[in-house]
C-alpha positions in Angstrom: 9.8 11.4 10.6 9.2 8.6 13.1 10.7 9.5 16.5 12.6 6.2 16.7 14.4 6.9 13.5 15.1 10.5 14.6 16.7 9.3 17.8 18.9 6.6 16.1 20.1 9.1 13.4 20.7 11.8 15.9 23.3 9.7 17.7 25.3 9.3 14.4 24.7 12.4 12.3 24.0 16.1 12.4 20.3 16.3 11.6 18.7 19.0 9.4 15.0 18.8 9.5 12.6 20.4 7.1 8.7 20.0 7.0 8.4 19.6 3.3 10.3 19.0 0.1 10.8 22.7 -0.7 14.5 22.4 0.1 15.9 25.2 -1.9 13.7 27.8 -0.2 14.4 26.4 3.3 18.1 25.7 3.3 21.1 27.8 2.3 23.3 26.7 -0.5 26.2 25.9 1.9 24.0 23.8 4.1 22.6 21.9 1.1 26.1 21.2 -0.1 26.9 19.6 3.3 24.1 17.1 3.1 25.1 13.6 2.1 22.0 11.5 3.1 18.2 12.0 3.3 15.6 10.2 5.4 12.2 10.9 4.0 8.5 10.2 4.0 7.7 12.8 1.3 8.2 13.3 -2.4 11.8 13.4 -3.6 11.9 14.5 -7.2 14.8 15.4 -9.6 14.8 19.0 -8.4 15.2 18.0 -4.8 18.0 15.7 -5.7 19.7 18.4 -7.9 19.6 20.8 -4.9 21.9 18.5 -2.9 25.1 18.3 -5.0 26.8 15.8 -2.6 23.9 13.5 -1.9 24.8 9.8 -1.7 21.7 8.0 -0.4 17.9 8.5 0.0 16.3 6.3 2.7 12.5 6.1 2.2 10.2 5.3 5.0 7.9 2.5 3.6 8.0 -0.4 1.3 6.6 1.6 -1.6 9.1 4.2 -2.9 7.0 5.6 -5.8 7.3 9.1 -4.2 11.1 9.0 -4.9 12.4 9.4 -8.4 14.5 6.3 -8.1 15.4 6.3 -11.8 16.8 9.8 -11.6 18.6 9.0 -8.4 20.2 5.9 -10.1 21.4 8.1 -13.0 23.2 10.3 -10.4 24.6 7.2 -8.7 22.6 7.9 -5.6 21.4 4.9 -3.6 17.6 4.6 -2.7 16.5 2.3 0.1 13.1 1.3 1.4 11.8 -0.7 4.4 10.6 -4.1 3.0 9.7 -7.3 4.9 9.3 -5.8 8.4 5.7 -4.8 7.5 4.7 -7.8 5.4 2.7 -9.7 8.0 1.1 -6.5 9.4 -0.2 -5.5 6.0 -1.4 -9.0 5.3 -3.3 -9.1 8.6 -5.0 -5.8 7.8 -5.9 -7.0 4.3 -7.7 -10.0 5.5 -9.3 -8.0 8.3 -10.6 -5.5 5.7 -11.9 -8.3 3.5 -13.9 -9.9 6.4 -15.1 -6.5 7.4 -16.5 -5.8 3.9 -18.1 -9.2 3.4 -19.6 -9.5 6.9 -20.4 -5.8 7.3 -18.5 -5.4 10.6 -18.4 -1.6 10.6 -22.2 -1.4 10.0 -22.9 -4.0 12.7 -20.7 -2.0 15.1 -22.6 1.2 14.3 -25.9 -0.8 14.8 -25.0 -1.5 18.4 -23.5 1.9 19.1 -26.7 3.5 17.9 -28.7 1.2 20.3 -30.7 -0.3 17.6 -30.0 -3.8 18.8 -32.3 -3.1 21.7 -35.3 -3.0 19.4 -34.4 -5.2 16.4 -31.9 -7.8 15.1 -29.2 -6.9 12.7 -30.1 -8.1 9.2 -28.3 -11.1 7.8 -25.2 -10.2 5.7 -25.9 -10.8 2.0 -22.3 -11.8 1.3 -20.1 -14.5 2.7 -16.6 -15.7 2.2 -17.7 -19.3 1.8 -17.3 -20.9 -1.6 -15.3 -18.0 -2.9 -12.2 -17.9 -5.0 -9.7 -15.2 -4.3 -7.4 -13.6 -6.8 -4.3 -11.6 -5.8 -3.0 -9.0 -8.1 0.7 -8.9 -7.1 2.4 -12.0 -5.8 5.3 -10.3 -4.1 6.4 -10.6 -0.5 3.1 -9.2 0.9 1.0 -11.0 -1.7 2.4 -14.3 -0.5 1.6 -13.4 3.1 -1.9 -12.6 2.1 -2.2 -15.8 0.2 -1.2 -17.9 3.2 -3.9 -16.3 5.3 -6.5 -16.8 2.5 -5.6 -20.5 2.4 -6.2 -20.8 6.1 -9.8 -19.7 5.4 -10.1 -22.8 3.2 -10.4 -20.7 0.0 -8.5 -21.3 -3.3 -6.0 -18.7 -4.4 -5.0 -17.5 -7.9 -2.9 -14.6 -8.9 -1.6 -12.3 -11.6 1.9 -10.7 -11.6 4.2 -9.5 -14.3 5.5 -13.0 -14.5 4.9 -16.3 -12.6 6.3 -16.2 -9.1 8.9 -18.8 -8.1 8.0 -21.3 -5.4 4.2 -20.9 -5.4 1.7 -23.4 -6.6 -1.3 -21.1 -7.0 -2.9 -20.8 -10.4 -1.3 -18.1 -12.5 -3.1 -16.0 -15.0 -1.2 -14.0 -17.6 -3.5 -11.0 -17.5 -5.5 -9.2 -14.8 -8.7 -9.5 -16.8 -8.3 -13.3 -17.1 -7.8 -13.5 -13.3 -10.9 -11.3 -12.6 -13.0 -13.7 -14.7 -11.8 -16.6 -12.7 -12.4 -15.2 -9.2 -15.0 -13.3 -7.2 -12.6 -11.6 -4.8 -9.8 -9.5 -6.1 -7.1 -8.2 -3.8 -4.7 -5.6 -5.3 -1.2 -5.3 -3.7 1.0 -3.9 -6.4 3.2 -0.8 -6.5 2.0 2.5 -7.8 4.0 3.0 -11.0 3.3 3.7 -14.6 2.7 0.1 -15.4 -0.1 -0.3 -12.9 -2.0 3.0 -13.2 -5.8 2.4 -13.5 -5.2 -1.3 -14.3 -8.2 -2.2 -12.2 -10.7 -0.7 -14.7 -14.3 -1.1 -15.7 -13.6 -4.3 -17.6 -11.8 -5.9 -14.7 -14.5 -4.9 -12.2 -17.3 -6.2 -14.6 -15.4 -9.5 -14.8 -15.6 -10.0 -11.1 -19.4 -10.2 -11.4 -22.3 -9.1 -9.2 -21.1 -11.0 -6.2 -17.6 -9.7 -6.6 -15.6 -8.0 -3.9 -12.6 -5.7 -4.5 -9.9 -5.0 -1.9 -7.0 -2.5 -2.5 -4.1 -2.3 -0.1 -1.4 -1.4 -2.7 -1.7 2.1 -4.1 -4.8 4.2 -5.0 -3.5 4.9 -8.5 -4.0 1.3 -9.4 -7.7 1.8 -9.6 -9.9 3.7 -12.0 -11.9 5.3 -9.1 -14.7 6.5 -11.4 -15.1 3.0 -12.7 -15.2 1.7 -9.2 -17.8 4.2 -8.1 -19.9 3.2 -11.1 -19.5 -0.5 -10.5 -20.6 -0.1 -6.8 -23.5 2.1 -7.7 -24.9 -0.2 -10.4 -24.3 -3.5 -8.6 -21.7 -4.5 -11.2 -19.8 -5.7 -8.1 -21.2 -6.2 -4.6 -18.7 -4.4 -2.4 -15.2 -3.0 -2.0 -12.7 -2.1 0.7 -9.9 0.4 0.2 -6.9 1.2 2.5 -5.6 3.5 -0.2 -7.0 6.1 -2.5 -5.5 8.0 -5.5 -5.3 11.5 -4.0 -4.7 10.8 -0.3 -5.9 12.0 2.1 -8.7 13.4 -0.1 -11.7 11.1 -0.6 -14.4 12.1 -3.1 -17.9 12.7 -1.8 -19.1 10.2 -4.4 -17.0 7.5 -2.7 -18.1 8.5 0.8 -21.7 8.2 -0.2 -21.4 4.5 -1.1 -22.7 2.2 1.6 -21.1 -0.8 0.0 -17.6 0.8 0.1 -15.4 0.6 3.2 -12.5 3.1 3.3 -9.6 3.0 5.8 -7.0 5.9 6.2 -4.0 4.0 4.8 -3.3 2.0 8.0 -1.9 -1.2 6.4 1.4 -1.1 8.4 0.2 1.4 11.1 0.8 -0.4 14.4 3.3 0.9 16.9 5.5 -2.2 16.6 5.6 -2.3 12.8 6.1 1.4 12.2 9.0 1.3 14.8 10.5 -1.6 12.9 10.3 0.4 9.7 11.9 3.4 11.3 14.7 1.2 12.7 15.4 -0.2 9.2 15.4 3.2 7.6 18.0 4.4 10.1 20.1 1.3 9.9 20.3 1.7 6.1 21.8 5.2 6.5 24.1 4.1 9.3 25.3 1.1 7.3 25.9 3.2 4.2 28.2 5.7 5.9 29.9 3.0 8.0 30.5 0.4 5.3 29.4 1.8 1.9 26.7 -0.8 1.6 23.0 -0.2 2.3 20.9 -3.0 3.8 17.8 -2.8 1.5 18.7 -0.8 -1.6 16.2 -0.6 -4.5 18.6 1.2 -6.9 
């Protein structure tokens, strides 16, 4: 748990800290019965919830809460909170930075200088460019809108696919992800990792992007059929990809690491000191507000 959250919560509550979700093995029955709130950045499943008979609230550290069985918590009248909004701009910044890095080969150019090759030769021209591209965003939620504003600043048109048309945006909407992929040559995924999105970026979607296509994922790794992505990058079905997330983090397959046209980051979308502190602050304030007033600040269920 983030130290800022730990300090805030420590002034209000008696803290019981465990290193993983194996709560029954680590805590006595009496101690588990005394726990009314949980602050977490790990998996909270139905067994974990059942092990705490007096649990009232689960505060999750992050905007995504797919690691928490929110439906089961709801059935037990347990509140689940997340930390939205405070990370929107940071994740959008990273997304656009990753896109530019992929297209203009920034990591390769950096290595070229570090390896002192610039002293004897010029770095080759990047094959790809952002110019004259059309960008599709898969998920026009809070972060998706922040990304779209940045893409507009690059002078590029934006289109999107979500479960339904988003209120208050004028971007072209496509009712299916495949239709969106046919209409764009950059696809940015920023959707939650739930059952409705698993492997929705598949071979057909990648093929629709075309040989100049670029795929960026800053949502959840489960959204992508990784074998299809590897195949598309190997065969030139698409030109390049950038991932801030993978399906089985932190494990990355050797096949993915071997691809020169794939840039992978270690899930750092919100990972600045300022933003992670703001997330920790909101997590703690959710718990404090619940036990002071009976109302959480950012409940999801």
